[in-house]
Each structure stands twice: as structure tokens, then as C-alpha cells.
N, C-alpha and C positions, 0 to 999 in steps of 0.2 A: 504494500500500500504506500502511496506517495505521501510525503510529509504534508503537502498541501491538503490532501484528502483527510489525513489523520487529524489535522488541526481544526477542521470544520465539522464538529460534532457536539451534541448535547449530552449524550450518555451512551451506555452500553449494557447489554444483557448477556447472560451465559446460560444456555441450556446444558446443564450438567447431568450427564448420565452416570449413575453409580450401578455398575453392572448393566442390566437391561431396563432399569427403572430411572425415571426422571426425578430430580430433586426439585420440589415445588414449595413455595412459601405462600402462606395466606396473608394478604395485606391487612394492615390495621383497619379498624372500622372508624375512620375519621372523615368528617365532611371536607377537610381541607386538603385531601389528597385525591388523585385520580384513582378510579377503580377500587373504592374501599371494600374490603372483605373479599375481594377476588383472589383467585389463584394466580401467582406471579412466579417469576424466575429470579434468581440472584442477579443483581445489577442495579444501576442507578445513574445519577448525574456525574458528569465530569468534574474533576477537581484540578485546578491549576492547569499546567501544560501537559498533563498525562496523555498518553496515547489511548486509542480505543481499547487495546488489549490490556493496558495497565489499569484502566478504569474498570473493566469487567472483572479482572482478577482481584483488584483491591476490594471492590464491592462484595465479591463472593467471600473473601477472607473476613470482611467486617460482618457480613450478615449470617454466615454459617460456620465460620472458623476454619474453612478448608483452603489450603494453599494449592492451587493448580498451576503446574509449570506452563509457561507460555508455549512451549513446544507441543503441549497436549491439545492445543486449540486446533481442531481438525476441519472446521468449516466456518465461513463468515459471510455475512451479507450486511449491507447498510441500506437504510431506507429513510425517507423523509417523514417526519411527524410534524405537527403544528409548531412545536418548540425547537425544531432543528433536526439534523441528521442523527440517527441512532444506529449503533452497531449491534449486531446479533452474532454471537459466537456459540459454537458447540464444542464440548469436550467430553471424553469418556474416561472414567476412573473405575477402579475395582469397587464392587459392591461393599466390601468390608470397610471401606472408608466412611461409610455411614456412622460407624461407631466413633469417629473422630469429630462429628459435627458438634459445634458449640454455638447454639443459636444466639444471635445478637439481640439488640433492643428494638429492632424494627420488625413489625409483623406480629401475627398471632401465633405462629408456629410453622413447622415444616412437616413435609411428608414425602415419601417416595411413591410414585404412581407410574403405571404404564404410560408411555408417551402419548399413545393414541387417546387415552382417557383424558389427558390434558387438552388435546386438540378438540375433543368432543364435549368438554365440560361446559355447561351453561354459565358458570361463574369464573371462567378463566379470562385473563386479559386478552381481548380479541386479536389485537395485532401481533401478540406473541404466539397465539395459536396459529396464525397464518404463517409466521416465520418457521415455526417448528414443523408444520405440515409440509412446507417447501423442502426442508431438510429431509424429512422422512420419505418424501416422494423421490428424492434424487439419489445420487450415488453418495452415500454417507461416508465413504472412505476417502473421498477426494477433497482437498482444500481448494477453495476458489474465492474470488474477490468481487 
């Protein structure tokens, strides 16, 4: 990804697979946030001059306590949202890593679920459902930009 493209973004999300399950966070029930109470993925807003990858990995560490190596990001897309460009990443880690999750102070809790269940869930954040469905429909083993 070019430096110009990397500088033009508002935030990043990570679809993190632990084994064959997807790590999902239930958003807080607050009126001042988008999609209150919905199922979400780790990630959030950009801080400082971090790259999209750094943003997604930092947010994952803060929200669930997991450190995902940058080399484990296997798929990426960016798309426009009303507040700016957002990056969507996918990584796969061993199922046993679930025991290392340390839930942060954002959200109501976390769970592991089949990825298609997230795509089909009536209370999942819709634009992340679309991104995950795109990943699931394509060649999940190849990285692209």
C-alpha cells in the first residue's frame, strides 16, 4: 500500500479468526455511538500517524488483549464510509489463543461464532458483514489490496 493511501484513512477493523471461529465483540448500549448493542469486530479510529495495519492491530490489542503479528494479516480491503476511508483486515490465529483474551473496557463482551453466523446476524454491523462476506466468497488464502 502506498504511503499516500495509508495516510488517508479514518480507522481500521480486523476480522480475527481463532481456528474456524470469528472473534466478535458486542458494542456498548450507548446512544452516543454508532450501532449500539450490535455485533462488531476489533478495531476503531486512527491515532496519530499510524498506518492502517498499526491501527487495526493496536485496537485489537486494546480491546481483547491479543497481539497479532503484522505478517499474519492475510487479506485487506479499504472502502469509503461517511467519516472517511476505513481499512478491513483478516487474520487467522490458533483456536487456543482464545484463552489469552483479556477483554478491555469497550463493549459488553466477546464471543466466538461461525463467520457465516456473523454475516447473517440481524444485529451485526452491516458494512462489516459485507466486508466479511466478500472475504468468505473469495480466495481466503491470497492477500490483495
